[in-house]
Biopython code that builds the backbone (N, CA, C, O; Angstrom):
import numpy as np
from Bio.PDB.StructureBuilder import StructureBuilder

atoms = [
    (1, "UNK", "N", (-21.591, 7.658, 25.002)),
    (1, "UNK", "CA", (-20.453, 7.542, 24.097)),
    (1, "UNK", "C", (-20.632, 8.529, 22.946)),
    (1, "UNK", "O", (-21.738, 8.722, 22.441)),
    (2, "UNK", "N", (-19.547, 9.135, 22.550)),
    (2, "UNK", "CA", (-19.548, 10.032, 21.397)),
    (2, "UNK", "C", (-19.057, 9.261, 20.192)),
    (2, "UNK", "O", (-18.039, 8.571, 20.254)),
    (3, "UNK", "N", (-19.789, 9.382, 19.089)),
    (3, "UNK", "CA", (-19.409, 8.686, 17.860)),
    (3, "UNK", "C", (-18.704, 9.656, 16.926)),
    (3, "UNK", "O", (-19.166, 10.776, 16.709)),
    (4, "UNK", "N", (-17.583, 9.212, 16.378)),
    (4, "UNK", "CA", (-16.837, 10.048, 15.446)),
    (4, "UNK", "C", (-16.679, 9.376, 14.084)),
    (4, "UNK", "O", (-16.120, 9.954, 13.152)),
    (5, "UNK", "N", (-17.178, 8.155, 13.989)),
    (5, "UNK", "CA", (-16.999, 7.371, 12.768)),
    (5, "UNK", "C", (-18.288, 6.620, 12.480)),
    (5, "UNK", "O", (-18.949, 6.123, 13.393)),
    (6, "UNK", "N", (-18.639, 6.543, 11.203)),
    (6, "UNK", "CA", (-19.857, 5.863, 10.791)),
    (6, "UNK", "C", (-19.525, 4.781, 9.778)),
    (6, "UNK", "O", (-18.813, 5.034, 8.806)),
    (7, "UNK", "N", (-20.037, 3.572, 10.001)),
    (7, "UNK", "CA", (-19.906, 2.471, 9.057)),
    (7, "UNK", "C", (-21.318, 2.086, 8.632)),
    (7, "UNK", "O", (-22.166, 1.779, 9.469)),
    (8, "UNK", "N", (-21.561, 2.107, 7.332)),
    (8, "UNK", "CA", (-22.872, 1.780, 6.781)),
    (8, "UNK", "C", (-22.733, 0.557, 5.887)),
    (8, "UNK", "O", (-21.846, 0.493, 5.036)),
    (9, "UNK", "N", (-23.620, -0.410, 6.088)),
    (9, "UNK", "CA", (-23.642, -1.590, 5.232)),
    (9, "UNK", "C", (-24.926, -1.549, 4.412)),
    (9, "UNK", "O", (-26.025, -1.453, 4.959)),
    (10, "UNK", "N", (-24.774, -1.624, 3.100)),
    (10, "UNK", "CA", (-25.918, -1.680, 2.189)),
    (10, "UNK", "C", (-26.042, -3.114, 1.687)),
    (10, "UNK", "O", (-25.097, -3.666, 1.124)),
    (11, "UNK", "N", (-27.218, -3.714, 1.895)),
    (11, "UNK", "CA", (-27.403, -5.134, 1.612)),
    (11, "UNK", "C", (-28.342, -5.412, 0.444)),
    (11, "UNK", "O", (-28.628, -6.572, 0.146)),
    (12, "UNK", "N", (-28.820, -4.372, -0.216)),
    (12, "UNK", "CA", (-29.838, -4.550, -1.252)),
    (12, "UNK", "C", (-29.365, -4.066, -2.617)),
    (12, "UNK", "O", (-28.340, -3.398, -2.747)),
    (13, "UNK", "N", (-30.142, -4.423, -3.618)),
    (13, "UNK", "CA", (-29.882, -3.982, -4.982)),
    (13, "UNK", "C", (-31.046, -3.155, -5.486)),
    (13, "UNK", "O", (-31.791, -2.562, -4.706)),
    (14, "UNK", "N", (-31.191, -3.121, -6.786)),
    (14, "UNK", "CA", (-32.230, -2.282, -7.383)),
    (14, "UNK", "C", (-33.638, -2.777, -7.080)),
    (14, "UNK", "O", (-34.606, -2.056, -7.323)),
    (15, "UNK", "N", (-33.775, -3.996, -6.551)),
    (15, "UNK", "CA", (-35.092, -4.472, -6.142)),
    (15, "UNK", "C", (-35.611, -3.704, -4.920)),
    (15, "UNK", "O", (-36.815, -3.678, -4.666)),
    (16, "UNK", "N", (-34.703, -3.084, -4.172)),
    (16, "UNK", "CA", (-35.065, -2.253, -3.015)),
    (16, "UNK", "C", (-34.291, -0.947, -3.095)),
    (16, "UNK", "O", (-33.549, -0.578, -2.185)),
    (17, "UNK", "N", (-34.489, -0.264, -4.209)),
    (17, "UNK", "CA", (-33.680, 0.913, -4.534)),
    (17, "UNK", "C", (-33.818, 2.045, -3.520)),
    (17, "UNK", "O", (-32.861, 2.783, -3.286)),
    (18, "UNK", "N", (-34.992, 2.190, -2.919)),
    (18, "UNK", "CA", (-35.139, 3.241, -1.916)),
    (18, "UNK", "C", (-34.260, 2.977, -0.693)),
    (18, "UNK", "O", (-33.726, 3.913, -0.098)),
    (19, "UNK", "N", (-34.112, 1.732, -0.324)),
    (19, "UNK", "CA", (-33.248, 1.381, 0.802)),
    (19, "UNK", "C", (-31.789, 1.667, 0.459)),
    (19, "UNK", "O", (-31.045, 2.177, 1.297)),
    (20, "UNK", "N", (-31.383, 1.347, -0.744)),
    (20, "UNK", "CA", (-30.024, 1.651, -1.193)),
    (20, "UNK", "C", (-29.803, 3.160, -1.194)),
    (20, "UNK", "O", (-28.752, 3.640, -0.770)),
    (21, "UNK", "N", (-30.798, 3.902, -1.672)),
    (21, "UNK", "CA", (-30.718, 5.359, -1.691)),
    (21, "UNK", "C", (-30.555, 5.910, -0.273)),
    (21, "UNK", "O", (-29.778, 6.840, -0.057)),
    (22, "UNK", "N", (-31.275, 5.347, 0.684)),
    (22, "UNK", "CA", (-31.159, 5.802, 2.072)),
    (22, "UNK", "C", (-29.748, 5.593, 2.596)),
    (22, "UNK", "O", (-29.182, 6.473, 3.245)),
    (23, "UNK", "N", (-29.183, 4.429, 2.313)),
    (23, "UNK", "CA", (-27.827, 4.138, 2.783)),
    (23, "UNK", "C", (-26.824, 5.137, 2.212)),
    (23, "UNK", "O", (-25.992, 5.674, 2.944)),
    (24, "UNK", "N", (-26.903, 5.383, 0.916)),
    (24, "UNK", "CA", (-25.961, 6.299, 0.277)),
    (24, "UNK", "C", (-26.203, 7.741, 0.697)),
    (24, "UNK", "O", (-25.253, 8.507, 0.858)),
    (25, "UNK", "N", (-27.458, 8.116, 0.874)),
    (25, "UNK", "CA", (-27.780, 9.480, 1.300)),
    (25, "UNK", "C", (-27.262, 9.748, 2.701)),
    (25, "UNK", "O", (-26.692, 10.809, 2.956)),
    (26, "UNK", "N", (-27.451, 8.803, 3.612)),
    (26, "UNK", "CA", (-26.935, 8.969, 4.974)),
    (26, "UNK", "C", (-25.415, 9.039, 4.945)),
    (26, "UNK", "O", (-24.821, 9.850, 5.656)),
    (27, "UNK", "N", (-24.786, 8.212, 4.143)),
    (27, "UNK", "CA", (-23.323, 8.227, 4.042)),
    (27, "UNK", "C", (-22.804, 9.561, 3.530)),
    (27, "UNK", "O", (-21.869, 10.122, 4.101)),
    (28, "UNK", "N", (-23.399, 10.073, 2.464)),
    (28, "UNK", "CA", (-22.908, 11.334, 1.896)),
    (28, "UNK", "C", (-23.241, 12.522, 2.803)),
    (28, "UNK", "O", (-22.499, 13.504, 2.835)),
    (29, "UNK", "N", (-24.344, 12.437, 3.532)),
    (29, "UNK", "CA", (-24.678, 13.485, 4.498)),
    (29, "UNK", "C", (-23.655, 13.504, 5.622)),
    (29, "UNK", "O", (-23.208, 14.570, 6.044)),
    (30, "UNK", "N", (-23.288, 12.331, 6.103)),
    (30, "UNK", "CA", (-22.267, 12.233, 7.152)),
    (30, "UNK", "C", (-20.928, 12.791, 6.660)),
    (30, "UNK", "O", (-20.251, 13.528, 7.377)),
    (31, "UNK", "N", (-20.560, 12.433, 5.440)),
    (31, "UNK", "CA", (-19.310, 12.955, 4.877)),
    (31, "UNK", "C", (-19.339, 14.477, 4.789)),
    (31, "UNK", "O", (-18.355, 15.143, 5.113)),
    (32, "UNK", "N", (-20.463, 15.019, 4.351)),
    (32, "UNK", "CA", (-20.602, 16.478, 4.237)),
    (32, "UNK", "C", (-20.497, 17.154, 5.603)),
    (32, "UNK", "O", (-20.089, 18.311, 5.702)),
    (33, "UNK", "N", (-20.867, 16.425, 6.649)),
    (33, "UNK", "CA", (-20.782, 16.955, 8.009)),
    (33, "UNK", "C", (-19.404, 16.729, 8.633)),
    (33, "UNK", "O", (-19.179, 17.092, 9.788)),
    (34, "UNK", "N", (-18.491, 16.135, 7.878)),
    (34, "UNK", "CA", (-17.135, 15.922, 8.366)),
    (34, "UNK", "C", (-16.940, 14.645, 9.166)),
    (34, "UNK", "O", (-15.931, 14.491, 9.855)),
    (35, "UNK", "N", (-17.899, 13.727, 9.081)),
    (35, "UNK", "CA", (-17.796, 12.461, 9.812)),
    (35, "UNK", "C", (-17.032, 11.443, 8.963)),
    (35, "UNK", "O", (-17.328, 11.270, 7.781)),
    (36, "UNK", "N", (-16.071, 10.787, 9.556)),
    (36, "UNK", "CA", (-15.348, 9.719, 8.867)),
    (36, "UNK", "C", (-16.357, 8.613, 8.552)),
    (36, "UNK", "O", (-17.014, 8.091, 9.452)),
    (37, "UNK", "N", (-16.474, 8.263, 7.276)),
    (37, "UNK", "CA", (-17.535, 7.349, 6.852)),
    (37, "UNK", "C", (-16.997, 6.244, 5.958)),
    (37, "UNK", "O", (-16.219, 6.482, 5.034)),
    (38, "UNK", "N", (-17.439, 5.021, 6.267)),
    (38, "UNK", "CA", (-17.078, 3.845, 5.496)),
    (38, "UNK", "C", (-18.367, 3.157, 5.064)),
    (38, "UNK", "O", (-19.260, 2.935, 5.881)),
    (39, "UNK", "N", (-18.465, 2.820, 3.781)),
    (39, "UNK", "CA", (-19.640, 2.125, 3.258)),
    (39, "UNK", "C", (-19.211, 0.747, 2.771)),
    (39, "UNK", "O", (-18.242, 0.601, 2.026)),
    (40, "UNK", "N", (-19.961, -0.258, 3.213)),
    (40, "UNK", "CA", (-19.756, -1.641, 2.793)),
    (40, "UNK", "C", (-20.909, -2.056, 1.911)),
    (40, "UNK", "O", (-22.071, -1.868, 2.272)),
    (41, "UNK", "N", (-20.601, -2.619, 0.756)),
    (41, "UNK", "CA", (-21.614, -3.104, -0.173)),
    (41, "UNK", "C", (-21.647, -4.622, -0.128)),
    (41, "UNK", "O", (-20.624, -5.283, -0.308)),
    (42, "UNK", "N", (-22.838, -5.171, 0.115)),
    (42, "UNK", "CA", (-23.017, -6.616, 0.132)),
    (42, "UNK", "C", (-24.194, -6.970, -0.756)),
    (42, "UNK", "O", (-24.943, -6.090, -1.179)),
    (43, "UNK", "N", (-24.361, -8.255, -1.039)),
    (43, "UNK", "CA", (-25.465, -8.666, -1.918)),
    (43, "UNK", "C", (-25.379, -7.922, -3.244)),
    (43, "UNK", "O", (-24.290, -7.646, -3.748)),
    (44, "UNK", "N", (-26.533, -7.605, -3.794)),
    (44, "UNK", "CA", (-26.553, -6.913, -5.084)),
    (44, "UNK", "C", (-26.087, -5.465, -5.018)),
    (44, "UNK", "O", (-25.898, -4.831, -6.056)),
    (45, "UNK", "N", (-25.897, -4.932, -3.808)),
    (45, "UNK", "CA", (-25.335, -3.580, -3.691)),
    (45, "UNK", "C", (-23.926, -3.495, -4.268)),
    (45, "UNK", "O", (-23.481, -2.415, -4.658)),
    (46, "UNK", "N", (-23.221, -4.626, -4.326)),
    (46, "UNK", "CA", (-21.848, -4.600, -4.835)),
    (46, "UNK", "C", (-21.793, -4.072, -6.268)),
    (46, "UNK", "O", (-20.761, -3.559, -6.700)),
    (47, "UNK", "N", (-22.871, -4.191, -6.990)),
    (47, "UNK", "CA", (-22.884, -3.720, -8.378)),
    (47, "UNK", "C", (-22.703, -2.209, -8.474)),
    (47, "UNK", "O", (-22.305, -1.702, -9.523)),
    (48, "UNK", "N", (-22.989, -1.486, -7.400)),
    (48, "UNK", "CA", (-22.770, -0.035, -7.394)),
    (48, "UNK", "C", (-21.292, 0.311, -7.594)),
    (48, "UNK", "O", (-20.966, 1.419, -8.020)),
    (49, "UNK", "N", (-20.409, -0.625, -7.290)),
    (49, "UNK", "CA", (-18.976, -0.397, -7.426)),
    (49, "UNK", "C", (-18.451, -0.729, -8.824)),
    (49, "UNK", "O", (-17.258, -0.583, -9.091)),
    (50, "UNK", "N", (-19.334, -1.172, -9.708)),
    (50, "UNK", "CA", (-18.959, -1.488, -11.090)),
    (50, "UNK", "C", (-19.124, -0.214, -11.933)),
    (50, "UNK", "O", (-20.159, 0.447, -11.851)),
    (51, "UNK", "N", (-18.120, 0.133, -12.738)),
    (51, "UNK", "CA", (-18.225, 1.344, -13.549)),
    (51, "UNK", "C", (-19.527, 1.410, -14.353)),
    (51, "UNK", "O", (-19.966, 0.419, -14.937)),
    (52, "UNK", "N", (-20.113, 2.566, -14.369)),
    (52, "UNK", "CA", (-21.323, 2.935, -15.120)),
    (52, "UNK", "C", (-22.611, 2.357, -14.536)),
    (52, "UNK", "O", (-23.692, 2.775, -14.953)),
    (53, "UNK", "N", (-22.550, 1.431, -13.609)),
    (53, "UNK", "CA", (-23.770, 0.837, -13.056)),
    (53, "UNK", "C", (-24.612, 1.894, -12.336)),
    (53, "UNK", "O", (-25.811, 2.009, -12.592)),
    (54, "UNK", "N", (-24.003, 2.653, -11.452)),
    (54, "UNK", "CA", (-24.741, 3.655, -10.682)),
    (54, "UNK", "C", (-25.297, 4.766, -11.570)),
    (54, "UNK", "O", (-26.319, 5.369, -11.244)),
    (55, "UNK", "N", (-24.632, 5.034, -12.687)),
    (55, "UNK", "CA", (-25.092, 6.087, -13.596)),
    (55, "UNK", "C", (-26.436, 5.752, -14.221)),
    (55, "UNK", "O", (-27.173, 6.648, -14.631)),
    (56, "UNK", "N", (-26.753, 4.486, -14.294)),
    (56, "UNK", "CA", (-27.994, 4.052, -14.933)),
    (56, "UNK", "C", (-29.164, 3.914, -13.966)),
    (56, "UNK", "O", (-30.259, 3.533, -14.382)),
    (57, "UNK", "N", (-28.959, 4.213, -12.687)),
    (57, "UNK", "CA", (-30.018, 4.091, -11.691)),
    (57, "UNK", "C", (-30.622, 5.465, -11.420)),
    (57, "UNK", "O", (-29.907, 6.447, -11.218)),
    (58, "UNK", "N", (-31.930, 5.514, -11.421)),
    (58, "UNK", "CA", (-32.623, 6.754, -11.095)),
    (58, "UNK", "C", (-33.715, 6.466, -10.079)),
    (58, "UNK", "O", (-34.350, 5.412, -10.113)),
    (59, "UNK", "N", (-33.921, 7.399, -9.190)),
    (59, "UNK", "CA", (-34.991, 7.319, -8.208)),
    (59, "UNK", "C", (-35.599, 8.709, -8.091)),
    (59, "UNK", "O", (-34.906, 9.679, -7.784)),
    (60, "UNK", "N", (-36.877, 8.791, -8.336)),
    (60, "UNK", "CA", (-37.560, 10.082, -8.264)),
    (60, "UNK", "C", (-37.304, 10.732, -6.907)),
    (60, "UNK", "O", (-37.441, 10.099, -5.860)),
    (61, "UNK", "N", (-36.936, 11.994, -6.949)),
    (61, "UNK", "CA", (-36.633, 12.801, -5.761)),
    (61, "UNK", "C", (-35.379, 12.335, -5.031)),
    (61, "UNK", "O", (-35.140, 12.748, -3.897)),
    (62, "UNK", "N", (-34.585, 11.494, -5.654)),
    (62, "UNK", "CA", (-33.345, 11.024, -5.044)),
    (62, "UNK", "C", (-32.140, 11.680, -5.680)),
    (62, "UNK", "O", (-32.212, 12.180, -6.803)),
    (63, "UNK", "N", (-31.043, 11.677, -4.967)),
    (63, "UNK", "CA", (-29.790, 12.197, -5.513)),
    (63, "UNK", "C", (-29.229, 11.220, -6.533)),
    (63, "UNK", "O", (-29.634, 10.059, -6.590)),
    (64, "UNK", "N", (-28.302, 11.699, -7.329)),
    (64, "UNK", "CA", (-27.638, 10.867, -8.321)),
    (64, "UNK", "C", (-26.838, 9.769, -7.628)),
    (64, "UNK", "O", (-25.971, 10.051, -6.800)),
    (65, "UNK", "N", (-27.132, 8.521, -7.970)),
    (65, "UNK", "CA", (-26.388, 7.397, -7.403)),
    (65, "UNK", "C", (-24.917, 7.485, -7.792)),
    (65, "UNK", "O", (-24.034, 7.216, -6.978)),
    (66, "UNK", "N", (-24.663, 7.858, -9.023)),
    (66, "UNK", "CA", (-23.280, 7.976, -9.484)),
    (66, "UNK", "C", (-22.525, 9.026, -8.669)),
    (66, "UNK", "O", (-21.383, 8.803, -8.268)),
    (67, "UNK", "N", (-23.167, 10.172, -8.427)),
    (67, "UNK", "CA", (-22.517, 11.231, -7.645)),
    (67, "UNK", "C", (-22.272, 10.786, -6.204)),
    (67, "UNK", "O", (-21.218, 11.067, -5.633)),
    (68, "UNK", "N", (-23.257, 10.088, -5.618)),
    (68, "UNK", "CA", (-23.078, 9.639, -4.231)),
    (68, "UNK", "C", (-21.951, 8.629, -4.120)),
    (68, "UNK", "O", (-21.138, 8.711, -3.200)),
    (69, "UNK", "N", (-21.886, 7.673, -5.045)),
    (69, "UNK", "CA", (-20.810, 6.668, -5.024)),
    (69, "UNK", "C", (-19.461, 7.366, -5.203)),
    (69, "UNK", "O", (-18.499, 7.037, -4.508)),
    (70, "UNK", "N", (-19.382, 8.315, -6.119)),
    (70, "UNK", "CA", (-18.123, 9.038, -6.351)),
    (70, "UNK", "C", (-17.673, 9.795, -5.108)),
    (70, "UNK", "O", (-16.488, 9.802, -4.775)),
    (71, "UNK", "N", (-18.622, 10.433, -4.422)),
    (71, "UNK", "CA", (-18.282, 11.175, -3.211)),
    (71, "UNK", "C", (-17.790, 10.232, -2.110)),
    (71, "UNK", "O", (-16.824, 10.539, -1.411)),
    (72, "UNK", "N", (-18.444, 9.109, -1.963)),
    (72, "UNK", "CA", (-18.021, 8.144, -0.936)),
    (72, "UNK", "C", (-16.608, 7.644, -1.212)),
    (72, "UNK", "O", (-15.801, 7.516, -0.291)),
    (73, "UNK", "N", (-16.310, 7.363, -2.465)),
    (73, "UNK", "CA", (-14.954, 6.911, -2.815)),
    (73, "UNK", "C", (-13.937, 8.021, -2.552)),
    (73, "UNK", "O", (-12.859, 7.760, -2.018)),
    (74, "UNK", "N", (-14.273, 9.252, -2.923)),
    (74, "UNK", "CA", (-13.335, 10.371, -2.803)),
    (74, "UNK", "C", (-13.115, 10.821, -1.358)),
    (74, "UNK", "O", (-11.994, 11.151, -0.972)),
    (75, "UNK", "N", (-14.182, 10.833, -0.564)),
    (75, "UNK", "CA", (-14.103, 11.428, 0.766)),
    (75, "UNK", "C", (-14.131, 10.411, 1.915)),
    (75, "UNK", "O", (-13.742, 10.730, 3.038)),
    (76, "UNK", "N", (-14.591, 9.193, 1.633)),
    (76, "UNK", "CA", (-14.684, 8.163, 2.664)),
    (76, "UNK", "C", (-14.012, 6.904, 2.169)),
    (76, "UNK", "O", (-12.927, 6.942, 1.589)),
    (77, "UNK", "N", (-14.677, 5.786, 2.409)),
    (77, "UNK", "CA", (-14.178, 4.529, 1.849)),
    (77, "UNK", "C", (-15.355, 3.675, 1.405)),
    (77, "UNK", "O", (-16.425, 3.697, 2.014)),
    (78, "UNK", "N", (-15.139, 2.925, 0.334)),
    (78, "UNK", "CA", (-16.160, 2.048, -0.227)),
    (78, "UNK", "C", (-15.552, 0.658, -0.363)),
    (78, "UNK", "O", (-14.529, 0.473, -1.021)),
    (79, "UNK", "N", (-16.201, -0.316, 0.271)),
    (79, "UNK", "CA", (-15.696, -1.678, 0.304)),
    (79, "UNK", "C", (-16.753, -2.636, -0.217)),
    (79, "UNK", "O", (-17.934, -2.515, 0.107)),
    (80, "UNK", "N", (-16.316, -3.584, -1.025)),
    (80, "UNK", "CA", (-17.178, -4.637, -1.556)),
    (80, "UNK", "C", (-16.859, -5.934, -0.806)),
    (80, "UNK", "O", (-15.696, -6.287, -0.613)),
    (81, "UNK", "N", (-17.905, -6.625, -0.393)),
    (81, "UNK", "CA", (-17.782, -7.908, 0.294)),
    (81, "UNK", "C", (-17.078, -8.932, -0.604)),
    (81, "UNK", "O", (-17.430, -9.091, -1.773)),
    (82, "UNK", "N", (-16.091, -9.613, -0.048)),
    (82, "UNK", "CA", (-15.328, -10.613, -0.790)),
    (82, "UNK", "C", (-16.217, -11.700, -1.384)),
    (82, "UNK", "O", (-16.153, -11.971, -2.583)),
    (83, "UNK", "N", (-17.040, -12.318, -0.554)),
    (83, "UNK", "CA", (-17.900, -13.409, -1.032)),
    (83, "UNK", "C", (-18.930, -12.910, -2.047)),
    (83, "UNK", "O", (-19.223, -13.593, -3.028)),
    (84, "UNK", "N", (-19.470, -11.731, -1.809)),
    (84, "UNK", "CA", (-20.486, -11.174, -2.716)),
    (84, "UNK", "C", (-19.886, -10.885, -4.089)),
    (84, "UNK", "O", (-20.523, -11.113, -5.117)),
    (85, "UNK", "N", (-18.650, -10.378, -4.092)),
    (85, "UNK", "CA", (-17.958, -10.134, -5.357)),
    (85, "UNK", "C", (-17.714, -11.454, -6.078)),
    (85, "UNK", "O", (-17.949, -11.560, -7.282)),
    (86, "UNK", "N", (-17.246, -12.453, -5.347)),
    (86, "UNK", "CA", (-16.946, -13.755, -5.944)),
    (86, "UNK", "C", (-18.200, -14.391, -6.549)),
    (86, "UNK", "O", (-18.140, -14.980, -7.628)),
    (87, "UNK", "N", (-19.336, -14.271, -5.851)),
    (87, "UNK", "CA", (-20.576, -14.855, -6.370)),
    (87, "UNK", "C", (-21.030, -14.196, -7.668)),
    (87, "UNK", "O", (-21.793, -14.777, -8.440)),
    (88, "UNK", "N", (-20.552, -12.980, -7.898)),
    (88, "UNK", "CA", (-20.907, -12.246, -9.120)),
    (88, "UNK", "C", (-19.739, -12.210, -10.111)),
    (88, "UNK", "O", (-19.765, -11.460, -11.087)),
    (89, "UNK", "N", (-18.728, -13.019, -9.851)),
    (89, "UNK", "CA", (-17.532, -13.106, -10.699)),
    (89, "UNK", "C", (-16.856, -11.751, -10.883)),
    (89, "UNK", "O", (-16.340, -11.451, -11.960)),
    (90, "UNK", "N", (-16.858, -10.939, -9.836)),
    (90, "UNK", "CA", (-16.210, -9.637, -9.880)),
    (90, "UNK", "C", (-14.846, -9.724, -9.215)),
    (90, "UNK", "O", (-14.698, -10.325, -8.151)),
    (91, "UNK", "N", (-13.857, -9.122, -9.851)),
    (91, "UNK", "CA", (-12.523, -9.006, -9.279)),
    (91, "UNK", "C", (-12.218, -7.530, -9.078)),
    (91, "UNK", "O", (-13.001, -6.667, -9.476)),
    (92, "UNK", "N", (-11.091, -7.246, -8.465)),
    (92, "UNK", "CA", (-10.683, -5.865, -8.246)),
    (92, "UNK", "C", (-10.663, -5.086, -9.565)),
    (92, "UNK", "O", (-11.026, -3.910, -9.590)),
    (93, "UNK", "N", (-10.248, -5.719, -10.642)),
    (93, "UNK", "CA", (-10.164, -5.055, -11.945)),
    (93, "UNK", "C", (-11.531, -4.649, -12.496)),
    (93, "UNK", "O", (-11.612, -3.786, -13.370)),
    (94, "UNK", "N", (-12.601, -5.261, -11.995)),
    (94, "UNK", "CA", (-13.955, -4.949, -12.458)),
    (94, "UNK", "C", (-14.568, -3.756, -11.745)),
    (94, "UNK", "O", (-15.634, -3.282, -12.138)),
    (95, "UNK", "N", (-13.904, -3.263, -10.696)),
    (95, "UNK", "CA", (-14.487, -2.233, -9.845)),
    (95, "UNK", "C", (-13.913, -0.848, -10.124)),
    (95, "UNK", "O", (-12.848, -0.701, -10.724)),
    (96, "UNK", "N", (-14.642, 0.149, -9.677)),
    (96, "UNK", "CA", (-14.191, 1.530, -9.810)),
    (96, "UNK", "C", (-12.873, 1.728, -9.072)),
    (96, "UNK", "O", (-12.634, 1.078, -8.054)),
    (97, "UNK", "N", (-12.019, 2.610, -9.566)),
    (97, "UNK", "CA", (-10.786, 2.919, -8.841)),
    (97, "UNK", "C", (-11.127, 3.441, -7.447)),
    (97, "UNK", "O", (-12.047, 4.241, -7.280)),
    (98, "UNK", "N", (-10.380, 2.982, -6.458)),
    (98, "UNK", "CA", (-10.591, 3.440, -5.097)),
    (98, "UNK", "C", (-11.482, 2.541, -4.266)),
    (98, "UNK", "O", (-11.592, 2.732, -3.055)),
    (99, "UNK", "N", (-12.120, 1.567, -4.890)),
    (99, "UNK", "CA", (-12.960, 0.604, -4.172)),
    (99, "UNK", "C", (-12.085, -0.582, -3.775)),
    (99, "UNK", "O", (-11.234, -1.019, -4.549)),
    (100, "UNK", "N", (-12.296, -1.093, -2.583)),
    (100, "UNK", "CA", (-11.532, -2.263, -2.163)),
    (100, "UNK", "C", (-12.476, -3.445, -1.956)),
    (100, "UNK", "O", (-13.678, -3.272, -1.751)),
    (101, "UNK", "N", (-11.919, -4.624, -2.014)),
    (101, "UNK", "CA", (-12.642, -5.856, -1.689)),
    (101, "UNK", "C", (-12.078, -6.353, -0.364)),
    (101, "UNK", "O", (-10.863, -6.458, -0.194)),
    (102, "UNK", "N", (-12.979, -6.658, 0.577)),
    (102, "UNK", "CA", (-12.533, -7.166, 1.878)),
    (102, "UNK", "C", (-13.626, -8.036, 2.481)),
    (102, "UNK", "O", (-14.786, -7.981, 2.072)),
    (103, "UNK", "N", (-13.230, -8.835, 3.458)),
    (103, "UNK", "CA", (-14.153, -9.785, 4.052)),
    (103, "UNK", "C", (-14.660, -9.401, 5.419)),
    (103, "UNK", "O", (-14.441, -8.288, 5.898)),
    (104, "UNK", "N", (-15.341, -10.341, 6.036)),
    (104, "UNK", "CA", (-16.021, -10.091, 7.298)),
    (104, "UNK", "C", (-15.066, -9.724, 8.437)),
    (104, "UNK", "O", (-15.440, -8.969, 9.334)),
    (105, "UNK", "N", (-13.858, -10.241, 8.411)),
    (105, "UNK", "CA", (-12.901, -9.889, 9.455)),
    (105, "UNK", "C", (-12.637, -8.386, 9.452)),
    (105, "UNK", "O", (-12.603, -7.753, 10.507)),
    (106, "UNK", "N", (-12.453, -7.822, 8.263)),
    (106, "UNK", "CA", (-12.223, -6.378, 8.149)),
    (106, "UNK", "C", (-13.453, -5.585, 8.586)),
    (106, "UNK", "O", (-13.332, -4.544, 9.232)),
    (107, "UNK", "N", (-14.641, -6.088, 8.226)),
    (107, "UNK", "CA", (-15.869, -5.410, 8.626)),
    (107, "UNK", "C", (-15.999, -5.380, 10.148)),
    (107, "UNK", "O", (-16.297, -4.337, 10.730)),
    (108, "UNK", "N", (-15.778, -6.515, 10.782)),
    (108, "UNK", "CA", (-15.880, -6.590, 12.232)),
    (108, "UNK", "C", (-14.854, -5.663, 12.890)),
    (108, "UNK", "O", (-15.174, -4.971, 13.856)),
    (109, "UNK", "N", (-13.640, -5.647, 12.376)),
    (109, "UNK", "CA", (-12.615, -4.749, 12.924)),
    (109, "UNK", "C", (-13.066, -3.296, 12.835)),
    (109, "UNK", "O", (-12.868, -2.527, 13.775)),
    (110, "UNK", "N", (-13.672, -2.913, 11.708)),
    (110, "UNK", "CA", (-14.135, -1.528, 11.538)),
    (110, "UNK", "C", (-15.245, -1.177, 12.517)),
    (110, "UNK", "O", (-15.203, -0.121, 13.149)),
    (111, "UNK", "N", (-16.234, -2.049, 12.648)),
    (111, "UNK", "CA", (-17.381, -1.681, 13.481)),
    (111, "UNK", "C", (-17.090, -1.749, 14.978)),
    (111, "UNK", "O", (-17.828, -1.176, 15.781)),
    (112, "UNK", "N", (-16.012, -2.450, 15.359)),
    (112, "UNK", "CA", (-15.676, -2.541, 16.782)),
    (112, "UNK", "C", (-14.703, -1.466, 17.250)),
    (112, "UNK", "O", (-14.348, -1.425, 18.428)),
    (113, "UNK", "N", (-14.268, -0.595, 16.339)),
    (113, "UNK", "CA", (-13.392, 0.504, 16.757)),
    (113, "UNK", "C", (-14.154, 1.438, 17.693)),
    (113, "UNK", "O", (-15.347, 1.682, 17.511)),
    (114, "UNK", "N", (-13.445, 1.958, 18.700)),
    (114, "UNK", "CA", (-14.056, 2.939, 19.600)),
    (114, "UNK", "C", (-14.585, 4.127, 18.806)),
    (114, "UNK", "O", (-13.955, 4.595, 17.857)),
    (115, "UNK", "N", (-15.744, 4.597, 19.212)),
    (115, "UNK", "CA", (-16.327, 5.788, 18.583)),
    (115, "UNK", "C", (-17.034, 5.513, 17.272)),
    (115, "UNK", "O", (-17.366, 6.449, 16.544)),
    (116, "UNK", "N", (-17.273, 4.237, 16.953)),
    (116, "UNK", "CA", (-17.902, 3.880, 15.675)),
    (116, "UNK", "C", (-19.364, 3.520, 15.874)),
    (116, "UNK", "O", (-19.721, 2.769, 16.782)),
    (117, "UNK", "N", (-20.197, 4.070, 15.011)),
    (117, "UNK", "CA", (-21.607, 3.701, 14.933)),
    (117, "UNK", "C", (-21.806, 2.941, 13.625)),
    (117, "UNK", "O", (-21.403, 3.413, 12.562)),
    (118, "UNK", "N", (-22.429, 1.763, 13.702)),
    (118, "UNK", "CA", (-22.689, 0.964, 12.510)),
    (118, "UNK", "C", (-24.184, 0.949, 12.235)),
    (118, "UNK", "O", (-24.998, 0.836, 13.151)),
    (119, "UNK", "N", (-24.535, 1.065, 10.945)),
    (119, "UNK", "CA", (-25.925, 1.041, 10.494)),
    (119, "UNK", "C", (-26.007, 0.071, 9.319)),
    (119, "UNK", "O", (-25.149, 0.078, 8.437)),
    (120, "UNK", "N", (-27.035, -0.755, 9.316)),
    (120, "UNK", "CA", (-27.243, -1.691, 8.205)),
    (120, "UNK", "C", (-28.564, -1.342, 7.526)),
    (120, "UNK", "O", (-29.603, -1.213, 8.172)),
    (121, "UNK", "N", (-28.491, -1.193, 6.199)),
    (121, "UNK", "CA", (-29.684, -0.943, 5.387)),
    (121, "UNK", "C", (-29.927, -2.158, 4.518)),
    (121, "UNK", "O", (-30.883, -2.182, 3.743)),
]
sb = StructureBuilder()
sb.init_structure("model")
sb.init_model(0)
sb.init_chain("A")
sb.init_seg("    ")
for serial, (resi, resn, name, xyz) in enumerate(atoms, 1):
    if name == "N":
        sb.init_residue(resn, " ", resi, " ")
    sb.init_atom(name, np.array(xyz, "f"), 0.0, 1.0, " ", f" {name:<3s}", serial, name[0])
structure = sb.get_structure()
């Protein structure tokens, strides 16, 4: 099977920042290669969709989290888990422009599309 679309789910927060960095780096690399890319944020990763949060994260030898999140929003899609947002009292108004909130039904629909490869970090 040939894959033309990539869906990445990031499940961690700053407690596992290298894993979050890997998810965003793979996503932005795929976008740069012209691959249709969708990133789903779950758990504490949802905080990356809050304004200024990503700007305050640094990882030695890593790309700017703020730049990676901005690129994903501009060139791909960035989705925050409905339940994860609710557990953190986040609404659509709390998130960066261009980020959507959606649930597991939407995630399953995305990953089951023909030509889609899903990766979970």
